[in-house]
C-alpha positions, 0 to 999 in steps of 0.5 A, a space after each residue: 496546574 498546567 504549565 507549558 514548557 515553552 508557553 505561548 507569548 513567552 517574553 524575556 525580562 530585562 534581567 534575562 529571566 523568562 516570563 511563564 504563563 500558567 493556567 489554574 482553576 484557582 489562585 490563592 494569595 497568602 499562606 497564613 491561616 486563611 490561605 492555608 485553610 483554603 488550600 486544604 479544604 479545596 484539596 479535600 473537595 477535589 479542587 487540586 488545580 490551584 496555586 498559593 502565592 506567598 511573598 514570604 519564604 514560609 507559611 505562617 503570615 502574621 505568625 511568621 513575620 512577628 518574631 519580636 520578643 514576647 510575641 504571643 496570642 491574646 486568644 486562648 490556645 484551644 481556640 487558636 487552631 483549625 477545628 479540623 486540626 486540633 493541636 494537643 502540643 500547646 504548652 500554655 493557655 495562651 500560645 507564644 509565637 514560636 508554637 503557633 508558627 510550628 503548628 502552622 508548619 506542621 499542618 501545612 506539611 501534613 496537608 499534602 498541599 505544599 507542592 502548590 505553594 509558591 514562596 517568595 512570590 509577590 502579586 503585582 496586580 490581578 485583572 479580571 478578563 470579562 471575555 475570558 471569565 478569568 483573572 489574570 494575575 501577574 507576579 514577580 519571583 526573584 528576577 522572574 515575572 510570571 502570569 497566572 490565569 485563574 477562574 477564581 481569585 481567593 485573597 487571604 492576604 490578611 489585615 495584619 500583613 502590611 506594617 504601617 509606619 507613623 507619619 512623623 517629620 524626619 523619621 526617615 533621617 534617623 541615623 540609629 537603628 529603626 524598625 517596625 515590630 513586625 520586621 524585628 531586627 534580631 541583629 540589633 543588640 538592645 543591651 544598655 541602649 537608649 530605646 524608644 518604642 512608639 505605640 502602646 497597642 497589642 504588640 507594644 505591650 508585649 515588647 515593652 516588658 522584654 525591652 525594659 529588662 535589657 535597655 539602658 533607658 526606655 522611652 515609651 511614646 503613648 498617644 492613647 492609653 489602652 485598657 489592659 486586663 490581667 493575662 490569665 495565662 498558665 502552663 499546662 501540667 503534664 497531666 493536662 497535656 496527656 489528657 489533651 493528647 490521648 483522652 478522646 473528646 477532652 480537647 474538643 470539650 475544652 475548646 467548646 467551653 472556651 468558645 461559648 465563654 468568649 461569646 458571652 462577651 458579645 453583648 458588652 461590645 455590641 449592645 450594652 457597654 455597661 455590662 463590661 463594668 466588672 471587666 473595667 474594674 478588673 482593668 483598673 485593679 490591674 493598673 493599681 497592682 502594677 503602678 504605685 505612682 499616682 501620676 503614672 497611674 493617671 497617664 495610663 488610665 483610659 478616658 473611654 469605655 472599655 472595648 471601644 479600642 481593642 482590649 489588651 491583656 498583660 500582667 507585665 506591662 504596667 510593672 515595666 512602665 513603673 521601672 526606674 529605666 522607663 519613661 512614659 511620654 504622652 506629649 505628641 512627637 513633633 519630629 525625629 532628628 538623626 539622633 533623637 525624638 523631639 516632642 511638641 513641648 520641645 523636649 529632645 530625648 537622645 536615642 540609639 534605637 527606635 522601635 515602631 509599634 504602630 500597627 498595620 494597614 487595616 482600612 486601606 489594604 495595599 493589595 486592593 490597589 492592585 485588584 482591577 475589576 470588571 469596570 476597569 477600576 481597582 478595588 481601592 478606587 471603589 472603596 475610596 468612592 463608596 467605603 470599604 465593604 463586601 457582601 458577607 465580608 467575602 465578595 464584592 460587586 464589580 469583582 466577579 469570582 473574587 473571594 476575600 478571606 478576612 475581608 471587611 467587617 469580619 474582624 473580632 474583638 472577643 474571639 478567634 479569627 480562625 473561626 471566621 476564616 473557616 466560615 468564609 472558606 465554607 462559603 467559598 467551597 459552597 460557591 465552587 460547588 454551586 458553580 460546578 453543579 449549575 455550570 456557572 462561569 461567573 458569580 458576582 454579588 448584586 449591588 442592591 443585595 450587597 448594599 442592603 447587607 452593609 446598610 443593615 450592618 452599619 445600622 447595627 454598628 451604631 449601638 456598639 461600644 466601638 461607636 458609642 465608647 468615646 474613642 478613635 481607633 483603627 477599627 474606623 475608616 476616615 469617614 468614621 465607619 467601622 469597616 473592620 469588626 463583625 457586630 454580632 455573634 460568631 455563630 451568627 456569622 457562620 450561619 450566614 455563610 453556611 450555604 452559598 446564596 446564588 439568588 444574591 448573585 448575578 451569574 453567567 453560564 459556562 459551556 461545560 461544568 467545572 470539574 474538580 481536580 482538572 484544568 482545561 489548559 485554556 481560558 474559558 470562552 465567553 459564555 453563550 448563555 445570558 447573564 442571570 440575575 435571580 430574584 433575591 429573597 429577603 433572608 439573603 439581605 438580612 444580617 443574621 443574629 
């Protein structure tokens, strides 16, 4: 990373802070699992000239931000770590938030890349300069504006990074304490308070049992009941932890066994929902075990196929709902007053605290409003016109040298997103190697290839439980298209991204090969070679098994 002491064109902001200009090979946005993985693997490849821009004050992403009581992962611990950095310190089969955050901090610290992380830095916009064949990224850090110029832009901001508030009349006028689950206000003492939790998703089912223990009264507002199966969690014994820590091969074998067990879920989600019948019976038994009241049981029993919405895991949620100080409200919220929540039937419930657990922006990622491509329009504009889609979930026509980690249709309903992230980072690494070896300054997926990939993917999606299961979920966009999940096996996704398929891209040459670990200090000039579009072999268009 090269930065001039007095960069040319330096300006002074209205706050009196200087605007710096820095040239790097790569800008990475986000310091969660995705951004951290990209940074570590690029450094391993000798790509040392990069910067990681993170709006928060630490690594961790979702696991830094979600500190609500009871926060934990619903993917088995042995799968929820980087394959290249196994963690023998998990204390249980499903890890709590503090352990995951501690793991990410340790991995970041030991990676030797933290000197290239810029915390407290918010990306304001990123614009592709076609003449220079570089991305111009503008950021703010405190009162300072900065400009970065990069050959490639890697977006690892994630789909669970921007909380989504419900559109409820008067919610902004509430006079008590109101906060989103991902922005938990630890200064608010809930003991004895009248609390309302809006939402019954993955965060809510972890929050409700904890709040129920201390609240004077708890109202839980449910729009749609989720399917919840038992949480098969247990604490590792001292012997197990010793074996995981010291016996070669034990942790890898454990991880492999868990991985393949999870892959057996795929047919029920993507091909034949009827296979999930035993799991549905398990979920129904979970309701019966936790709730005695028939009326309440009826309220919490979903009317759609298991798997259509995210399947949740908990042993404590149903008993919490059945507690004397809890009321499950299924009537629609009409409005919020300064002191209460009013439902459509006219009932007004006085509350002191409102906890919003309504999820995140997933099909309308805020960062896309600030990414401007080759044609001068934002990625959000493109997706509003044609739908959220990317080639192999990673690259987008019209946006050269842009790589999205956890992009469209890379989410999972059964296994670990860390596996998908590592697959995408492998594709990124192969792309950069191809650019160096072939002296490419620009790689941009072809429109026809990207369209074919996504048409086949959406065709495959029609037979999944997410489309046929009789529900409406955050997996679907406003057009009813599932732009969130991957409809096949994770090993199929990895196979598709193992190598960079240059034939699927329009490329443009560079005056000289990109050299890992160095920076020219100047923008790459316009190539003297012409653009090249390779004929695309059939296999580059197929969605693999």
